[in-house]
MDAnalysis code that builds the backbone (N, CA, C; Angstrom):
import MDAnalysis as mda
import numpy as np

u = mda.Universe.empty(585, n_residues=195, atom_resindex=np.repeat(np.arange(195), 3), trajectory=True)
u.add_TopologyAttr("name", ["N", "CA", "C"] * 195)
u.add_TopologyAttr("resid", np.arange(1, 196))
u.add_TopologyAttr("resname", ["UNK", "UNK", "UNK", "UNK", "UNK", "UNK", "UNK", "UNK", "UNK", "UNK", "UNK", "UNK", "UNK", "UNK", "UNK", "UNK", "UNK", "UNK", "UNK", "UNK", "UNK", "UNK", "UNK", "UNK", "UNK", "UNK", "UNK", "UNK", "UNK", "UNK", "UNK", "UNK", "UNK", "UNK", "UNK", "UNK", "UNK", "UNK", "UNK", "UNK", "UNK", "UNK", "UNK", "UNK", "UNK", "UNK", "UNK", "UNK", "UNK", "UNK", "UNK", "UNK", "UNK", "UNK", "UNK", "UNK", "UNK", "UNK", "UNK", "UNK", "UNK", "UNK", "UNK", "UNK", "UNK", "UNK", "UNK", "UNK", "UNK", "UNK", "UNK", "UNK", "UNK", "UNK", "UNK", "UNK", "UNK", "UNK", "UNK", "UNK", "UNK", "UNK", "UNK", "UNK", "UNK", "UNK", "UNK", "UNK", "UNK", "UNK", "UNK", "UNK", "UNK", "UNK", "UNK", "UNK", "UNK", "UNK", "UNK", "UNK", "UNK", "UNK", "UNK", "UNK", "UNK", "UNK", "UNK", "UNK", "UNK", "UNK", "UNK", "UNK", "UNK", "UNK", "UNK", "UNK", "UNK", "UNK", "UNK", "UNK", "UNK", "UNK", "UNK", "UNK", "UNK", "UNK", "UNK", "UNK", "UNK", "UNK", "UNK", "UNK", "UNK", "UNK", "UNK", "UNK", "UNK", "UNK", "UNK", "UNK", "UNK", "UNK", "UNK", "UNK", "UNK", "UNK", "UNK", "UNK", "UNK", "UNK", "UNK", "UNK", "UNK", "UNK", "UNK", "UNK", "UNK", "UNK", "UNK", "UNK", "UNK", "UNK", "UNK", "UNK", "UNK", "UNK", "UNK", "UNK", "UNK", "UNK", "UNK", "UNK", "UNK", "UNK", "UNK", "UNK", "UNK", "UNK", "UNK", "UNK", "UNK", "UNK", "UNK", "UNK", "UNK", "UNK", "UNK", "UNK", "UNK", "UNK", "UNK", "UNK", "UNK", "UNK", "UNK"])
u.atoms.positions = np.array([
    [-23.400, 18.626, 19.049],
    [-23.355, 19.341, 17.787],
    [-21.901, 19.428, 17.347],
    [-21.632, 18.918, 16.160],
    [-20.295, 18.993, 15.586],
    [-20.397, 19.890, 14.365],
    [-19.740, 21.015, 14.426],
    [-19.831, 21.982, 13.338],
    [-18.618, 21.894, 12.424],
    [-18.759, 22.481, 11.243],
    [-17.632, 22.593, 10.326],
    [-17.276, 21.320, 9.593],
    [-18.225, 20.395, 9.463],
    [-17.940, 19.160, 8.729],
    [-18.011, 19.465, 7.237],
    [-16.939, 19.191, 6.530],
    [-16.877, 19.410, 5.090],
    [-16.929, 18.057, 4.400],
    [-18.079, 17.752, 3.757],
    [-18.287, 16.410, 3.193],
    [-17.393, 16.116, 1.992],
    [-16.749, 17.138, 1.436],
    [-15.841, 16.900, 0.315],
    [-14.424, 16.601, 0.782],
    [-14.209, 16.515, 2.088],
    [-12.869, 16.297, 2.639],
    [-12.888, 15.117, 3.604],
    [-12.196, 14.037, 3.256],
    [-12.223, 12.844, 4.095],
    [-11.628, 13.103, 5.475],
    [-10.625, 13.966, 5.582],
    [-10.048, 14.263, 6.895],
    [-11.070, 14.944, 7.805],
    [-11.888, 15.815, 7.234],
    [-12.937, 16.472, 8.009],
    [-13.976, 15.459, 8.470],
    [-14.338, 14.536, 7.601],
    [-15.320, 13.503, 7.959],
    [-14.758, 12.570, 9.029],
    [-13.488, 12.245, 8.912],
    [-12.834, 11.392, 9.906],
    [-12.779, 12.087, 11.259],
    [-12.477, 13.381, 11.264],
    [-12.442, 14.141, 12.519],
    [-13.823, 14.181, 13.164],
    [-14.865, 14.316, 12.345],
    [-16.230, 14.299, 12.862],
    [-16.535, 12.964, 13.529],
    [-16.152, 11.881, 12.867],
    [-16.391, 10.551, 13.427],
    [-15.612, 10.348, 14.725],
    [-14.390, 10.829, 14.761],
    [-13.569, 10.693, 15.970],
    [-14.137, 11.509, 17.130],
    [-14.813, 12.605, 16.815],
    [-15.424, 13.429, 17.863],
    [-16.555, 12.680, 18.560],
    [-17.060, 11.627, 17.931],
    [-18.133, 10.831, 18.522],
    [-17.613, 9.641, 19.331],
    [-16.289, 9.459, 19.368],
    [-15.744, 8.300, 20.076],
    [-16.109, 8.364, 21.553],
    [-16.376, 7.203, 22.097],
    [-16.768, 7.119, 23.500],
    [-18.249, 7.325, 23.726],
    [-18.996, 7.636, 22.685],
    [-20.441, 7.825, 22.805],
    [-21.155, 6.603, 22.235],
    [-22.431, 6.474, 22.555],
    [-23.241, 5.404, 21.979],
    [-23.296, 5.587, 20.460],
    [-23.263, 4.496, 19.693],
    [-23.396, 4.631, 18.237],
    [-24.732, 5.287, 17.887],
    [-24.735, 6.020, 16.789],
    [-25.966, 6.707, 16.384],
    [-26.945, 5.714, 15.761],
    [-28.224, 5.976, 15.970],
    [-29.285, 5.129, 15.421],
    [-29.560, 5.453, 13.957],
    [-29.532, 6.736, 13.631],
    [-29.901, 7.167, 12.277],
    [-28.895, 8.200, 11.779],
    [-28.300, 7.894, 10.634],
    [-27.448, 8.851, 9.937],
    [-28.258, 9.398, 8.770],
    [-28.436, 10.712, 8.720],
    [-29.129, 11.342, 7.597],
    [-28.103, 12.120, 6.783],
    [-27.790, 11.608, 5.610],
    [-26.878, 12.291, 4.692],
    [-27.694, 13.311, 3.905],
    [-27.574, 14.582, 4.310],
    [-28.451, 15.626, 3.793],
    [-27.720, 16.741, 3.046],
    [-26.399, 16.642, 2.924],
    [-25.673, 17.710, 2.240],
    [-26.125, 17.787, 0.788],
    [-26.343, 18.988, 0.305],
    [-26.771, 19.156, -1.077],
    [-26.229, 20.451, -1.652],
    [-26.217, 20.504, -2.973],
    [-25.730, 21.691, -3.666],
    [-26.377, 21.724, -5.047],
    [-27.003, 22.843, -5.380],
    [-27.678, 22.994, -6.668],
    [-27.521, 24.454, -7.083],
    [-26.428, 24.788, -7.782],
    [-26.149, 26.189, -8.097],
    [-27.134, 26.766, -9.104],
    [-27.276, 28.068, -9.062],
    [-28.142, 28.787, -9.993],
    [-27.287, 29.242, -11.170],
    [-27.063, 28.327, -12.100],
    [-26.242, 28.648, -13.259],
    [-26.706, 27.823, -14.447],
    [-26.345, 28.254, -15.633],
    [-26.678, 27.501, -16.834],
    [-25.887, 26.202, -16.835],
    [-26.526, 25.118, -17.234],
    [-25.859, 23.818, -17.308],
    [-26.643, 22.949, -18.284],
    [-26.433, 23.229, -19.578],
    [-27.113, 22.461, -20.614],
    [-26.108, 22.156, -21.717],
    [-26.557, 21.582, -22.788],
    [-25.628, 21.207, -23.853],
    [-24.998, 22.409, -24.541],
    [-25.667, 23.556, -24.482],
    [-25.115, 24.768, -25.075],
    [-24.042, 25.377, -24.185],
    [-24.326, 25.391, -22.879],
    [-23.395, 25.999, -21.921],
    [-23.161, 25.070, -20.729],
    [-22.501, 23.937, -20.954],
    [-22.239, 23.034, -19.829],
    [-21.297, 23.697, -18.827],
    [-21.506, 23.388, -17.568],
    [-20.668, 23.958, -16.515],
    [-19.902, 22.818, -15.851],
    [-18.754, 22.505, -16.398],
    [-17.981, 21.339, -15.948],
    [-17.617, 21.416, -14.482],
    [-17.141, 22.569, -14.050],
    [-16.708, 22.714, -12.652],
    [-17.871, 22.503, -11.682],
    [-19.022, 23.091, -11.981],
    [-20.183, 22.941, -11.107],
    [-20.735, 21.511, -11.153],
    [-20.654, 20.863, -12.325],
    [-21.067, 19.469, -12.421],
    [-20.275, 18.607, -11.448],
    [-18.966, 18.741, -11.482],
    [-18.108, 17.928, -10.620],
    [-18.303, 18.271, -9.146],
    [-18.543, 19.537, -8.850],
    [-18.779, 19.943, -7.460],
    [-20.066, 19.306, -6.924],
    [-21.111, 19.252, -7.761],
    [-22.367, 18.627, -7.330],
    [-22.174, 17.132, -7.078],
    [-21.432, 16.470, -7.944],
    [-21.123, 15.056, -7.729],
    [-20.377, 14.864, -6.417],
    [-19.373, 15.701, -6.209],
    [-18.524, 15.559, -5.030],
    [-19.327, 15.734, -3.738],
    [-20.218, 16.718, -3.710],
    [-21.015, 16.988, -2.505],
    [-22.167, 15.984, -2.362],
    [-22.945, 15.813, -3.421],
    [-24.206, 15.065, -3.328],
    [-24.061, 13.555, -3.427],
    [-23.045, 13.057, -4.126],
    [-22.900, 11.615, -4.315],
    [-21.718, 11.038, -3.544],
    [-20.563, 11.690, -3.631],
    [-19.377, 11.161, -2.945],
    [-19.360, 11.609, -1.478],
    [-19.934, 12.765, -1.181],
    [-19.989, 13.252, 0.203],
    [-20.631, 12.260, 1.164],
    [-21.826, 11.731, 0.846],
    [-22.440, 10.751, 1.745],
    [-21.599, 9.488, 1.915],
    [-20.876, 9.116, 0.869],
    [-19.995, 7.951, 0.955],
    [-18.867, 8.213, 1.950],
    [-18.292, 9.418, 1.893],
    [-17.220, 9.771, 2.834],
    [-17.727, 9.763, 4.278],
    [-18.873, 10.407, 4.496],
    [-19.424, 10.510, 5.853],
    [-19.752, 9.126, 6.406],
    [-20.439, 8.317, 5.605],
    [-20.843, 6.988, 6.061],
    [-19.615, 6.114, 6.322],
    [-18.645, 6.172, 5.432],
    [-17.398, 5.418, 5.614],
    [-16.719, 5.786, 6.933],
    [-16.579, 7.088, 7.177],
    [-15.880, 7.546, 8.390],
    [-16.601, 7.080, 9.650],
    [-17.923, 7.183, 9.642],
    [-18.690, 6.772, 10.820],
    [-18.646, 5.259, 11.027],
    [-18.738, 4.495, 9.955],
    [-18.657, 3.040, 10.078],
    [-17.291, 2.604, 10.585],
    [-16.254, 3.210, 10.031],
    [-14.883, 2.870, 10.433],
    [-14.664, 3.146, 11.915],
    [-15.320, 4.184, 12.421],
    [-15.194, 4.543, 13.840],
    [-16.159, 3.766, 14.728],
    [-16.980, 2.895, 14.120],
    [-17.975, 2.141, 14.899],
    [-19.062, 3.030, 15.459],
    [-19.352, 4.129, 14.755],
    [-20.275, 5.133, 15.275],
    [-21.711, 4.979, 14.774],
    [-21.995, 3.921, 13.989],
    [-23.367, 3.651, 13.552],
    [-23.814, 2.340, 14.191],
    [-24.968, 2.359, 14.813],
    [-25.495, 1.188, 15.513],
    [-25.620, -0.009, 14.554],
    [-25.029, -1.125, 14.975],
    [-25.107, -2.341, 14.161],
    [-25.207, -3.550, 15.079],
    [-26.316, -4.294, 14.983],
    [-27.431, -4.096, 14.058],
    [-28.405, -3.028, 14.560],
    [-29.314, -2.646, 13.677],
    [-30.399, -1.747, 14.053],
    [-30.260, -0.316, 13.595],
    [-29.118, 0.063, 13.054],
    [-28.933, 1.433, 12.586],
    [-29.564, 1.658, 11.221],
    [-29.671, 2.927, 10.855],
    [-30.226, 3.305, 9.551],
    [-29.335, 4.372, 8.919],
    [-29.131, 4.248, 7.618],
    [-28.440, 5.271, 6.842],
    [-29.458, 5.807, 5.843],
    [-29.747, 7.088, 5.949],
    [-30.746, 7.732, 5.099],
    [-30.049, 8.675, 4.133],
    [-30.346, 8.476, 2.865],
    [-29.802, 9.332, 1.818],
    [-30.899, 10.293, 1.371],
    [-30.709, 11.582, 1.591],
    [-31.650, 12.570, 1.068],
    [-31.237, 12.832, -0.376],
    [-32.048, 12.327, -1.297],
    [-31.723, 12.478, -2.710],
    [-32.832, 13.296, -3.371],
    [-33.203, 12.937, -4.573],
    [-34.216, 13.713, -5.278],
    [-34.846, 12.883, -6.380],
    [-36.108, 13.173, -6.645],
    [-36.754, 12.556, -7.797],
    [-36.019, 12.952, -9.065],
    [-35.257, 14.045, -8.987],
    [-34.454, 14.494, -10.123],
    [-33.415, 13.471, -10.542],
    [-33.132, 12.486, -9.684],
    [-32.193, 11.426, -10.020],
    [-32.855, 10.201, -10.601],
    [-34.163, 10.264, -10.826],
    [-34.895, 9.136, -11.407],
    [-34.940, 9.289, -12.922],
    [-34.340, 8.349, -13.622],
    [-34.351, 8.384, -15.084],
    [-35.786, 8.276, -15.596],
    [-36.566, 7.380, -15.009],
    [-37.950, 7.173, -15.442],
    [-38.790, 8.427, -15.242],
    [-38.688, 9.036, -14.052],
    [-39.496, 10.232, -13.787],
    [-39.085, 11.387, -14.681],
    [-37.828, 11.467, -15.000],
    [-37.367, 12.559, -15.851],
    [-38.086, 12.506, -17.189],
    [-38.215, 11.321, -17.735],
    [-38.846, 11.168, -19.047],
    [-40.349, 11.388, -18.977],
    [-40.977, 11.057, -17.859],
    [-42.423, 11.180, -17.726],
    [-42.828, 12.594, -17.305],
    [-42.191, 13.103, -16.246],
    [-42.604, 14.399, -15.698],
    [-42.079, 15.577, -16.489],
    [-40.876, 15.474, -17.001],
    [-40.261, 16.611, -17.669],
    [-39.755, 16.226, -19.055],
    [-40.578, 15.516, -19.788],
    [-40.188, 15.121, -21.132],
    [-39.842, 16.326, -21.990],
    [-38.948, 16.129, -22.908],
    [-38.506, 17.168, -23.843],
    [-37.753, 18.315, -23.174],
    [-37.311, 18.112, -21.928],
    [-36.467, 19.125, -21.293],
    [-35.208, 18.445, -20.779],
    [-34.133, 19.131, -20.909],
    [-32.848, 18.624, -20.411],
    [-32.262, 19.650, -19.461],
    [-30.971, 19.728, -19.438],
    [-30.306, 20.707, -18.593],
    [-30.143, 20.250, -17.166],
    [-29.514, 21.103, -16.376],
    [-29.209, 20.805, -14.978],
    [-28.531, 19.440, -14.859],
    [-27.568, 19.194, -15.727],
    [-26.897, 17.895, -15.771],
    [-26.241, 17.530, -14.448],
    [-25.543, 18.466, -13.856],
    [-24.857, 18.169, -12.597],
    [-25.822, 17.727, -11.520],
    [-26.962, 18.403, -11.414],
    [-27.944, 18.062, -10.384],
    [-28.524, 16.675, -10.619],
    [-29.055, 16.440, -11.799],
    [-29.732, 15.176, -12.070],
    [-28.770, 13.993, -12.062],
    [-27.615, 14.162, -12.678],
    [-26.647, 13.076, -12.695],
    [-26.074, 12.824, -11.302],
    [-25.838, 13.904, -10.540],
    [-25.335, 13.748, -9.177],
    [-26.327, 13.030, -8.279],
    [-27.614, 13.315, -8.434],
    [-28.630, 12.642, -7.620],
    [-28.799, 11.180, -8.037],
    [-28.686, 10.897, -9.334],
    [-28.730, 9.505, -9.776],
    [-27.548, 8.736, -9.168],
    [-26.382, 9.374, -9.124],
    [-25.204, 8.740, -8.522],
    [-25.409, 8.558, -7.020],
    [-26.043, 9.528, -6.365],
    [-26.330, 9.395, -4.926],
    [-27.282, 8.227, -4.686],
    [-28.269, 8.059, -5.581],
    [-29.187, 6.926, -5.460],
    [-28.438, 5.600, -5.580],
    [-27.499, 5.538, -6.515],
    [-26.699, 4.316, -6.662],
    [-25.829, 4.098, -5.428],
    [-25.309, 5.177, -4.870],
    [-24.522, 5.063, -3.638],
    [-25.359, 4.412, -2.544],
    [-26.595, 4.866, -2.389],
    [-27.483, 4.280, -1.382],
    [-27.755, 2.815, -1.658],
    [-28.002, 2.481, -2.928],
    [-28.284, 1.090, -3.287],
    [-27.087, 0.191, -3.003],
    [-25.892, 0.668, -3.317],
    [-24.689, -0.126, -3.049],
    [-24.443, -0.279, -1.551],
    [-24.633, 0.812, -0.798],
    [-24.449, 0.730, 0.652],
    [-25.444, -0.238, 1.273],
    [-26.676, -0.265, 0.748],
    [-27.688, -1.176, 1.283],
    [-27.216, -2.619, 1.163],
    [-26.625, -2.955, 0.022],
    [-26.136, -4.318, -0.180],
    [-24.998, -4.641, 0.788],
    [-24.109, -3.691, 0.982],
    [-22.939, -3.924, 1.836],
    [-23.284, -3.915, 3.325],
    [-24.288, -3.114, 3.701],
    [-24.606, -2.963, 5.122],
    [-25.679, -3.922, 5.627],
    [-26.423, -4.548, 4.723],
    [-27.465, -5.483, 5.143],
    [-26.924, -6.567, 6.084],
    [-25.770, -7.201, 5.770],
    [-25.259, -8.235, 6.682],
    [-24.923, -7.711, 8.081],
    [-24.682, -6.412, 8.197],
    [-24.393, -5.809, 9.501],
    [-25.674, -5.412, 10.236],
    [-26.829, -5.588, 9.568],
    [-28.096, -5.230, 10.184],
    [-28.403, -3.745, 10.117],
    [-27.808, -3.049, 9.146],
    [-28.041, -1.609, 8.975],
    [-28.878, -1.408, 7.712],
    [-30.005, -0.714, 7.847],
    [-30.904, -0.440, 6.719],
    [-30.500, 0.860, 6.032],
    [-30.731, 0.916, 4.730],
    [-30.414, 2.105, 3.940],
    [-31.626, 2.442, 3.074],
    [-31.939, 3.730, 2.966],
    [-33.034, 4.166, 2.090],
    [-32.669, 5.481, 1.419],
    [-33.136, 5.644, 0.187],
    [-33.032, 6.904, -0.543],
    [-34.377, 7.606, -0.400],
    [-34.364, 8.832, 0.114],
    [-35.614, 9.562, 0.317],
    [-35.619, 10.879, -0.462],
    [-36.704, 11.086, -1.193],
    [-36.949, 12.370, -1.869],
    [-37.836, 13.183, -0.937],
    [-37.342, 14.306, -0.399],
    [-38.122, 15.059, 0.591],
    [-39.300, 15.824, 0.022],
    [-39.414, 15.876, -1.293],
    [-40.439, 16.702, -1.909],
    [-39.861, 18.076, -2.221],
    [-40.699, 18.924, -2.765],
    [-40.287, 20.268, -3.155],
    [-40.394, 21.161, -1.929],
    [-39.242, 21.632, -1.438],
    [-39.189, 22.444, -0.224],
    [-38.718, 23.861, -0.535],
    [-39.201, 24.794, 0.246],
    [-38.817, 26.200, 0.091],
    [-37.512, 26.437, 0.851],
    [-36.406, 26.315, 0.126],
    [-35.092, 26.477, 0.741],
    [-34.271, 27.463, -0.075],
    [-33.127, 27.838, 0.463],
    [-32.223, 28.710, -0.283],
    [-31.794, 28.028, -1.587],
    [-31.684, 26.696, -1.560],
    [-31.245, 25.967, -2.739],
    [-32.305, 25.968, -3.849],
    [-33.585, 26.045, -3.484],
    [-34.644, 26.039, -4.507],
    [-35.191, 27.442, -4.781],
    [-34.571, 28.452, -4.207],
    [-35.071, 29.829, -4.366],
    [-35.109, 30.242, -5.837],
    [-34.233, 29.677, -6.642],
    [-34.254, 30.014, -8.068],
    [-35.566, 29.608, -8.727],
    [-36.344, 28.740, -8.054],
    [-37.652, 28.315, -8.552],
    [-38.793, 28.951, -7.759],
    [-38.511, 30.026, -7.076],
    [-39.499, 30.691, -6.235],
    [-40.791, 31.018, -6.989],
    [-40.683, 31.342, -8.263],
    [-41.859, 31.706, -9.060],
    [-42.844, 30.546, -9.188],
    [-42.393, 29.316, -9.024],
    [-43.302, 28.167, -9.149],
    [-43.520, 27.439, -7.823],
    [-42.995, 27.979, -6.712],
    [-43.199, 27.341, -5.412],
    [-44.686, 27.057, -5.162],
    [-45.530, 28.068, -5.317],
    [-46.962, 27.888, -5.060],
    [-47.607, 26.958, -6.087],
    [-47.243, 27.122, -7.337],
    [-47.824, 26.309, -8.400],
    [-47.511, 24.822, -8.191],
    [-46.273, 24.540, -7.804],
    [-45.816, 23.155, -7.665],
    [-45.952, 22.600, -6.245],
    [-46.510, 23.395, -5.319],
    [-46.768, 22.900, -3.969],
    [-45.553, 22.785, -3.075],
    [-44.582, 23.665, -3.263],
    [-43.403, 23.641, -2.393],
    [-43.817, 23.952, -0.954],
    [-43.284, 23.188, -0.015],
    [-43.641, 23.344, 1.395],
    [-42.500, 23.971, 2.178],
    [-42.842, 24.513, 3.345],
    [-41.828, 25.064, 4.237],
    [-40.902, 23.938, 4.701],
    [-39.694, 24.303, 5.056],
    [-38.688, 23.323, 5.455],
    [-39.153, 22.433, 6.613],
    [-39.890, 23.017, 7.551],
    [-40.356, 22.247, 8.701],
    [-41.294, 21.116, 8.277],
    [-42.154, 21.407, 7.302],
    [-43.078, 20.396, 6.794],
    [-42.297, 19.300, 6.069],
    [-41.351, 19.707, 5.246],
    [-40.524, 18.736, 4.534],
    [-39.751, 17.848, 5.497],
    [-39.228, 18.437, 6.564],
    [-38.470, 17.654, 7.553],
    [-39.371, 16.648, 8.259],
    [-40.600, 17.040, 8.576],
    [-41.542, 16.101, 9.209],
    [-41.862, 14.944, 8.277],
    [-42.029, 15.242, 6.998],
    [-42.302, 14.180, 6.024],
    [-41.143, 13.183, 5.971],
    [-39.933, 13.718, 5.940],
    [-38.751, 12.856, 5.904],
    [-38.684, 12.007, 7.167],
    [-38.866, 12.639, 8.323],
    [-38.752, 11.898, 9.576],
    [-39.813, 10.791, 9.683],
    [-41.002, 11.055, 9.143],
    [-42.038, 10.022, 9.116],
    [-41.550, 8.809, 8.324],
    [-40.961, 9.053, 7.160],
    [-40.475, 7.947, 6.332],
    [-39.273, 7.247, 6.968],
    [-38.419, 7.994, 7.668],
    [-37.291, 7.380, 8.376],
    [-37.817, 6.335, 9.358],
    [-38.925, 6.652, 10.025],
    [-39.518, 5.715, 10.978],
    [-40.043, 4.458, 10.326],
    [-40.334, 4.518, 9.030],
    [-40.864, 3.349, 8.318],
    [-39.780, 2.487, 7.677],
    [-38.544, 2.987, 7.664],
    [-37.449, 2.245, 7.036],
    [-37.093, 1.042, 7.899],
    [-37.071, -0.105, 7.244],
    [-36.665, -1.336, 7.911],
    [-35.559, -1.979, 7.099],
    [-35.039, -3.066, 7.598],
    [-34.003, -3.776, 6.866],
    [-34.658, -4.484, 5.681],
    [-34.582, -3.873, 4.524],
    [-35.236, -4.390, 3.336],
    [-34.359, -5.474, 2.719],
    [-34.952, -6.640, 2.502],
    [-34.180, -7.761, 1.983],
    [-33.794, -7.587, 0.516],
    [-34.595, -6.861, -0.225],
    [-34.305, -6.676, -1.640],
    [-34.033, -5.205, -1.935],
    [-32.810, -4.809, -1.889],
    [-32.421, -3.476, -2.330],
    [-32.704, -2.357, -1.350],
    [-32.664, -1.169, -1.902],
    [-32.771, 0.080, -1.141],
    [-34.003, 0.831, -1.642],
    [-35.022, 1.020, -0.808],
    [-36.211, 1.733, -1.297],
    [-35.899, 3.194, -1.638],
    [-36.518, 3.689, -2.686],
    [-36.404, 5.083, -3.124],
    [-37.800, 5.661, -2.954],
    [-38.007, 6.435, -1.883],
    [-39.358, 6.826, -1.453],
    [-39.588, 8.321, -1.605],
    [-40.769, 8.661, -2.090],
    [-41.221, 10.042, -2.173],
    [-41.866, 10.386, -0.833],
    [-41.272, 11.283, -0.083],
    [-41.790, 11.633, 1.249],
    [-43.083, 12.433, 1.185],
    [-43.483, 12.895, 0.013],
    [-44.751, 13.604, -0.128],
    [-45.938, 12.658, 0.027],
    [-45.790, 11.414, -0.465],
    [-46.914, 10.482, -0.412],
    [-46.545, 9.086, 0.079],
    [-45.277, 8.850, 0.377],
    [-44.843, 7.544, 0.886],
    [-44.714, 6.466, -0.164],
    [-44.891, 6.821, -1.423],
    [-44.806, 5.828, -2.496],
    [-43.386, 5.728, -3.037],
    [-43.072, 4.564, -3.582],
    [-41.735, 4.378, -4.135],
    [-41.612, 5.061, -5.490],
    [-40.416, 5.573, -5.732],
    [-40.078, 6.227, -6.993],
    [-39.262, 5.226, -7.802],
    [-39.537, 5.099, -9.087],
    [-38.706, 4.207, -9.910],
    [-37.318, 4.803, -10.105],
    [-36.330, 3.935, -10.110],
    [-34.967, 4.422, -10.329],
    [-34.773, 4.855, -11.770],
])
């Protein structure tokens, strides 16, 4: 257990990777850091600082962590997996279909779309090394981050964290070295989400 890793700081990520030196490379890296503040963020009241913070944590954070671990030789190659925990909120297509005529939460949705692109780019770069990459949407989970939506947890089928984690782990087991791109999978049903 390595505590105190700050994904917004490359020195912290590098120290984490160095703490793994001398050990067997890891089989699965799960980039799970997330941030979704409970604040207004729409065209009337954009929150620039929170937008950038979400990008830094959710999209650039996984890039820092993965870079540090790869540089240290800490991810199994070939045979390793890099898993990006993202969100259906980063799907442009789903946004228009599921939540048409609603905007807002720019930092969250744009940050998750950027995280999805990060996964897709890493998949292209890591395929020759034999490392698979996937973007996984864990589904709607009852967490401190989604507590602001507590009123609709039951209506929308939000599950306990343990259930969400099992769903994710099931999909991690199905990830293989995909020859064409990086799958974006909904862990609720195992189906692919359009980017």
